[in-house]
A tleap script that builds the chain and sets N, CA, C and O, in Angstrom:
source leaprc.protein.ff14SB
mol = sequence {
  NMET THR GLU HIE GLU ILE GLU ILE GLN MET
  GLU LYS ALA LEU LYS LYS ILE PRO PHE GLU
  ILE ARG LYS ILE LYS PHE ILE LEU PHE PHE
  LEU LYS PHE VAL LYS GLY ILE LYS SER GLY
  LEU ARG CLEU
}
set mol.1.N position { 76.610 27.808 114.199 }
set mol.1.CA position { 75.821 28.436 113.139 }
set mol.1.C position { 76.396 28.072 111.759 }
set mol.1.O position { 77.601 28.153 111.525 }
set mol.2.N position { 75.519 27.681 110.888 }
set mol.2.CA position { 75.968 27.365 109.532 }
set mol.2.C position { 76.062 28.661 108.717 }
set mol.2.O position { 75.565 29.707 109.134 }
set mol.3.N position { 76.707 28.573 107.551 }
set mol.3.CA position { 76.825 29.753 106.687 }
set mol.3.C position { 75.444 30.283 106.306 }
set mol.3.O position { 75.220 31.493 106.261 }
set mol.4.N position { 74.521 29.356 106.032 }
set mol.4.CA position { 73.167 29.753 105.637 }
set mol.4.C position { 72.479 30.532 106.756 }
set mol.4.O position { 71.824 31.541 106.494 }
set mol.5.N position { 72.621 30.075 107.992 }
set mol.5.CA position { 72.013 30.782 109.124 }
set mol.5.C position { 72.593 32.187 109.280 }
set mol.5.O position { 71.878 33.143 109.581 }
set mol.6.N position { 73.903 32.288 109.069 }
set mol.6.CA position { 74.561 33.594 109.178 }
set mol.6.C position { 74.006 34.541 108.117 }
set mol.6.O position { 73.734 35.706 108.406 }
set mol.7.N position { 73.835 34.042 106.881 }
set mol.7.CA position { 73.275 34.869 105.812 }
set mol.7.C position { 71.881 35.367 106.173 }
set mol.7.O position { 71.557 36.531 105.938 }
set mol.8.N position { 71.058 34.497 106.739 }
set mol.8.CA position { 69.692 34.890 107.138 }
set mol.8.C position { 69.760 35.988 108.197 }
set mol.8.O position { 69.014 36.965 108.122 }
set mol.9.N position { 70.651 35.837 109.186 }
set mol.9.CA position { 70.792 36.839 110.244 }
set mol.9.C position { 71.231 38.181 109.658 }
set mol.9.O position { 70.741 39.233 110.070 }
set mol.10.N position { 72.161 38.140 108.690 }
set mol.10.CA position { 72.651 39.359 108.054 }
set mol.10.C position { 71.508 40.067 107.326 }
set mol.10.O position { 71.370 41.286 107.424 }
set mol.11.N position { 70.695 39.310 106.602 }
set mol.11.CA position { 69.564 39.890 105.882 }
set mol.11.C position { 68.583 40.539 106.846 }
set mol.11.O position { 68.087 41.636 106.591 }
set mol.12.N position { 68.307 39.865 107.949 }
set mol.12.CA position { 67.385 40.430 108.954 }
set mol.12.C position { 67.941 41.746 109.488 }
set mol.12.O position { 67.207 42.723 109.635 }
set mol.13.N position { 69.244 41.764 109.779 }
set mol.13.CA position { 69.881 42.973 110.308 }
set mol.13.C position { 69.801 44.106 109.289 }
set mol.13.O position { 69.518 45.248 109.652 }
set mol.14.N position { 70.049 43.798 108.018 }
set mol.14.CA position { 70.005 44.825 106.977 }
set mol.14.C position { 68.604 45.398 106.810 }
set mol.14.O position { 68.454 46.583 106.509 }
set mol.15.N position { 67.585 44.582 106.999 }
set mol.15.CA position { 66.205 45.070 106.894 }
set mol.15.C position { 65.864 45.990 108.061 }
set mol.15.O position { 65.061 46.911 107.913 }
set mol.16.N position { 66.466 45.747 109.213 }
set mol.16.CA position { 66.189 46.574 110.388 }
set mol.16.C position { 66.871 47.932 110.318 }
set mol.16.O position { 66.355 48.912 110.856 }
set mol.17.N position { 68.034 48.001 109.654 }
set mol.17.CA position { 68.836 49.220 109.657 }
set mol.17.C position { 68.068 50.448 109.150 }
set mol.17.O position { 68.061 51.467 109.840 }
set mol.18.N position { 67.417 50.399 107.967 }
set mol.18.CA position { 66.711 51.596 107.495 }
set mol.18.C position { 65.668 52.097 108.488 }
set mol.18.O position { 65.483 53.305 108.634 }
set mol.19.N position { 64.988 51.183 109.168 }
set mol.19.CA position { 63.984 51.572 110.162 }
set mol.19.C position { 64.659 52.317 111.310 }
set mol.19.O position { 64.147 53.335 111.775 }
set mol.20.N position { 65.815 51.810 111.773 }
set mol.20.CA position { 66.542 52.460 112.866 }
set mol.20.C position { 66.976 53.861 112.454 }
set mol.20.O position { 66.867 54.807 113.234 }
set mol.21.N position { 67.471 53.990 111.214 }
set mol.21.CA position { 67.929 55.287 110.723 }
set mol.21.C position { 66.761 56.270 110.678 }
set mol.21.O position { 66.899 57.423 111.088 }
set mol.22.N position { 65.617 55.814 110.183 }
set mol.22.CA position { 64.437 56.683 110.116 }
set mol.22.C position { 64.026 57.129 111.508 }
set mol.22.O position { 63.655 58.283 111.719 }
set mol.23.N position { 64.097 56.192 112.465 }
set mol.23.CA position { 63.716 56.507 113.841 }
set mol.23.C position { 64.637 57.598 114.402 }
set mol.23.O position { 64.172 58.541 115.042 }
set mol.24.N position { 65.944 57.462 114.157 }
set mol.24.CA position { 66.914 58.434 114.658 }
set mol.24.C position { 66.675 59.793 114.005 }
set mol.24.O position { 66.697 60.818 114.687 }
set mol.25.N position { 66.447 59.811 112.684 }
set mol.25.CA position { 66.185 61.073 111.991 }
set mol.25.C position { 64.935 61.740 112.544 }
set mol.25.O position { 64.901 62.959 112.710 }
set mol.26.N position { 63.909 60.949 112.829 }
set mol.26.CA position { 62.673 61.503 113.367 }
set mol.26.C position { 62.922 62.131 114.737 }
set mol.26.O position { 62.429 63.222 115.024 }
set mol.27.N position { 63.692 61.436 115.584 }
set mol.27.CA position { 63.990 61.957 116.930 }
set mol.27.C position { 64.765 63.260 116.822 }
set mol.27.O position { 64.466 64.218 117.535 }
set mol.28.N position { 65.773 63.309 115.927 }
set mol.28.CA position { 66.561 64.531 115.762 }
set mol.28.C position { 65.682 65.678 115.271 }
set mol.28.O position { 65.797 66.806 115.750 }
set mol.29.N position { 64.799 65.383 114.309 }
set mol.29.CA position { 63.891 66.402 113.788 }
set mol.29.C position { 62.994 66.918 114.913 }
set mol.29.O position { 62.772 68.122 115.040 }
set mol.30.N position { 62.481 65.991 115.729 }
set mol.30.CA position { 61.588 66.342 116.827 }
set mol.30.C position { 62.303 67.237 117.838 }
set mol.30.O position { 61.739 68.224 118.310 }
set mol.31.N position { 63.566 66.881 118.172 }
set mol.31.CA position { 64.330 67.685 119.132 }
set mol.31.C position { 64.574 69.092 118.592 }
set mol.31.O position { 64.467 70.066 119.337 }
set mol.32.N position { 64.905 69.207 117.296 }
set mol.32.CA position { 65.110 70.532 116.689 }
set mol.32.C position { 63.821 71.337 116.761 }
set mol.32.O position { 63.839 72.529 117.068 }
set mol.33.N position { 62.701 70.677 116.476 }
set mol.33.CA position { 61.394 71.322 116.492 }
set mol.33.C position { 61.099 71.869 117.892 }
set mol.33.O position { 60.668 73.013 118.036 }
set mol.34.N position { 61.331 71.051 118.918 }
set mol.34.CA position { 61.061 71.465 120.303 }
set mol.34.C position { 61.982 72.622 120.700 }
set mol.34.O position { 61.538 73.575 121.340 }
set mol.35.N position { 63.272 72.539 120.321 }
set mol.35.CA position { 64.206 73.630 120.641 }
set mol.35.C position { 63.752 74.919 119.959 }
set mol.35.O position { 63.836 75.998 120.545 }
set mol.36.N position { 63.272 74.806 118.724 }
set mol.36.CA position { 62.792 75.976 117.986 }
set mol.36.C position { 61.631 76.638 118.696 }
set mol.36.O position { 61.567 77.864 118.778 }
set mol.37.N position { 60.708 75.832 119.210 }
set mol.37.CA position { 59.556 76.363 119.936 }
set mol.37.C position { 60.019 77.064 121.215 }
set mol.37.O position { 59.563 78.163 121.531 }
set mol.38.N position { 60.933 76.413 121.949 }
set mol.38.CA position { 61.415 76.985 123.210 }
set mol.38.C position { 62.120 78.310 122.981 }
set mol.38.O position { 61.876 79.274 123.707 }
set mol.39.N position { 63.001 78.371 121.970 }
set mol.39.CA position { 63.718 79.627 121.704 }
set mol.39.C position { 62.742 80.681 121.206 }
set mol.39.O position { 62.935 81.867 121.473 }
set mol.40.N position { 61.704 80.281 120.492 }
set mol.40.CA position { 60.689 81.211 120.028 }
set mol.40.C position { 59.895 81.808 121.175 }
set mol.40.O position { 59.526 82.982 121.131 }
set mol.41.N position { 59.629 81.013 122.201 }
set mol.41.CA position { 58.850 81.489 123.343 }
set mol.41.C position { 59.646 82.480 124.179 }
set mol.41.O position { 59.053 83.378 124.776 }
set mol.42.N position { 60.971 82.348 124.242 }
set mol.42.CA position { 61.784 83.236 125.054 }
set mol.42.C position { 61.819 84.643 124.473 }
set mol.42.O position { 62.004 85.606 125.216 }
set mol.43.N position { 61.644 84.785 123.158 }
set mol.43.CA position { 61.809 86.102 122.527 }
set mol.43.C position { 60.650 87.038 122.783 }
set mol.43.O position { 60.659 88.175 122.311 }
savepdb mol mol.pdb
quit
């Protein structure tokens, strides 16, 4: 791999990171939401 190819790969990886973070935040939010509903139903 040349230096230029490595730079391109790094840029691609950096563009993917925010999407991954958003996906994880969404999953965590969803899990909290579901737990909230379940605990609400038990009361």
